[in-house]
Structure formats: structure tokens, C-alpha cells
C-alpha positions, 0 to 999 in steps of 0.5 A: 226714521227720525225720533224725537225725545226727551227725558224728564229726571227725577219721577214719581214712578209710582204716580207716573206709573197711576197716570198712564193707566189713567190715560190708557196707555199700555204697556209694552216693556217691563224688564233689565235692558242691555246695551253695548255701543260700538266704535271705531278706536279712534272714536270715527263715528263718535266724532261723526255724531253716530252711535252703534250699539246692540240692545239686548231686551228679553231674549231679543237683540235689537242693532241700532244706529242712530245719527244726532241731528242739531235739534232745540229743546228735543233731541232729535235723531235720525235711526235705524233698528234691526233684528239680531239673530246671530249675535256672537256672529253679528259682534265678530263680523262688528270686530272683523269691520274695526268695531269695537265695543267702547262702553256698556250701560244696564238698566231697568227699564217700563215702557208704555204706549198711547198710540205710537208714542213711546214712554220709558222709565229706566233705572240705573244703579244711583241715578233717579228714575227718569222717564223719557218721553219719543214722539213724532214732535215738540209740541205732541211732547210738550202736551204730554209734559203737561197731561203728566203733570211733568212741566215742573222737572227737568227736561234734558236731550243727553244721552246716557253718557250725557245723564251719568256725566249730570250725575257724576257716575262712572259708567263701564268704558272697554 
């Protein structure tokens, strides 16, 4: 599956939530999300623009494999995500095959959905609140940026590590 997304920085959270709800968006999640990123010791996956992550939200664990694609103003990735039922056994298997935890990030997230579009409002400690919009096309993302009144906000295509570097914030590395 291809994922197209963009981050809209420094949003007014309350105003955005009000606008999403006026547009009949449905809240699908609100809680803490913990992401642990894995790679080989020699950063072999990262060098090939690939990412392996275990995400914990509520009592659910998901592993995600992403391959970053070249994109313009929108971030494009191939993505595969699956539920993990035995997280400790899964982690041991990863380590058996040489994958080790490299970094970890914890954020507060509120997610909304309208049809197939996803809107994630994220907050990391020390970083201004931002919105991530995920849709099937650049045009759709740009349309929703306008509908939400965010056309004057800074837009970025980087991942979470780029976000931390942009705000000069440290993140947990192992």
C-alpha cells in the first residue's frame, strides 16, 4: 500500500478539532503512542530508505515496514502494517535475525477520519502540536489543507526524526 502524507506544523489544536468535527470527521483514537524503530547494527535498512517500527497504542502492537519513495511536496512511502499478538516473542525473533532497537519516541495522538482520509494531531514533549494528513493524492491533501484553513502553516515531508532535528530536540537512541 502506498501512503501519501504531509505534516502541518504549529497548529491550533482546539481550533483544528472544532473544524474537523464541523466537517463530520470521526474521532478514531486518543491516547499515547510509543514507537520503537529497529535496524541492523550497521544501519543497513536506513541506508536503503527503509524503516522497521513497532508501534504500541492502547493494548495493540503493530509492526510497520516502510520504504520511502521520491516525492515532491508530499511524502510517499510503501507501507505494510500487521498486528503482533506476542510482542516479547516477536522482539526476540527480530534480535535473532540481527535487528536491534535503535531509537524510541513517545507522543500523544488524536486521530480523526473522513472517508479514507486520516488526520493525526500529534504532540511530542517540547515540540509544538502538528497535524499529519494522510490521503491518496497530493490534490486531496492540498484540498484539505485549504478546507482546514492551514494554507499559511509550514508544511514538511520529513519523518519524526526530521521533526526532532527541525526543533533541535533530542530523541531516545539506544
